[in-house]
C-alpha positions as CSV (number, residue, x, y, z in Angstrom):
1,M,132.3,-2.3,128.7
2,N,133.6,0.6,126.7
3,R,130.7,2.7,124.9
4,I,131.2,4.9,122.1
5,I,129.1,8.2,122.3
6,P,128.9,10.1,119.1
7,I,129.4,13.7,118.6
8,I,126.5,14.8,116.4
9,I,126.9,18.2,114.7
10,P,123.6,19.6,112.8
11,A,124.7,22.0,110.1
12,Y,122.6,24.3,107.8
13,E,124.6,26.5,105.5
14,P,127.7,26.3,107.5
15,D,130.9,28.4,107.1
16,R,134.5,27.4,107.4
17,Q,134.2,27.2,111.1
18,L,132.6,24.0,110.7
19,V,135.7,22.5,108.9
20,E,137.8,24.0,111.8
21,L,135.7,22.4,114.4
22,V,136.0,18.9,112.7
23,R,139.9,19.3,112.6
24,E,139.9,20.1,116.4
25,L,137.5,17.1,117.4
26,V,138.6,14.3,115.0
27,D,141.7,13.3,117.0
28,D,139.9,13.0,120.3
29,E,136.6,11.6,119.5
30,D,135.7,8.2,118.4
31,L,132.5,8.8,116.1
32,I,131.2,12.1,114.7
33,V,128.3,12.4,112.7
34,I,127.6,15.6,110.9
35,V,124.0,16.2,109.5
36,D,123.8,18.6,106.5
37,D,120.2,19.8,107.0
38,G,119.4,20.7,103.4
39,S,122.1,23.4,102.9
40,G,122.1,22.9,99.1
41,S,124.8,22.7,96.3
42,D,126.6,25.8,97.5
43,Y,127.9,24.1,100.7
44,V,128.9,20.6,99.3
45,S,132.7,21.3,99.3
46,I,132.4,22.4,102.9
47,F,130.8,18.8,103.7
48,E,133.2,16.9,101.4
49,E,136.1,18.5,103.2
50,C,134.6,17.6,106.5
51,S,134.0,14.1,105.3
52,N,137.8,13.7,104.1
53,I,139.0,14.9,107.5
54,L,136.7,12.4,109.4
55,G,137.8,9.6,107.2
56,D,136.8,6.3,109.2
57,K,135.9,8.3,112.4
58,G,132.7,9.8,111.2
59,I,130.0,10.3,108.5
60,V,128.2,13.1,106.7
61,L,124.5,12.6,106.4
62,T,122.5,14.6,103.9
63,H,118.9,15.7,103.8
64,D,117.7,16.9,100.5
65,M,115.6,19.7,102.2
66,N,115.8,21.7,105.5
67,K,114.0,19.5,108.0
68,G,114.9,21.8,111.2
69,K,115.5,20.5,114.8
70,G,113.5,17.7,115.9
71,T,112.5,16.2,112.7
72,G,113.2,12.6,111.9
């Protein structure tokens, strides 16, 4: 049985390093989940670029407001 273990990346107000990290990971990983933890409109372009790089290998989830670590 082959199980997929996702890479989960929480992000709050990320810089371009997030985009570079996603570029590095996308070819080697089966599933990448990025969680925008309420970063706001100034960061939409970074998350959109990550989503475009991920294609069908991942997803970007967005919280409307910052919830912090450990909040459901």
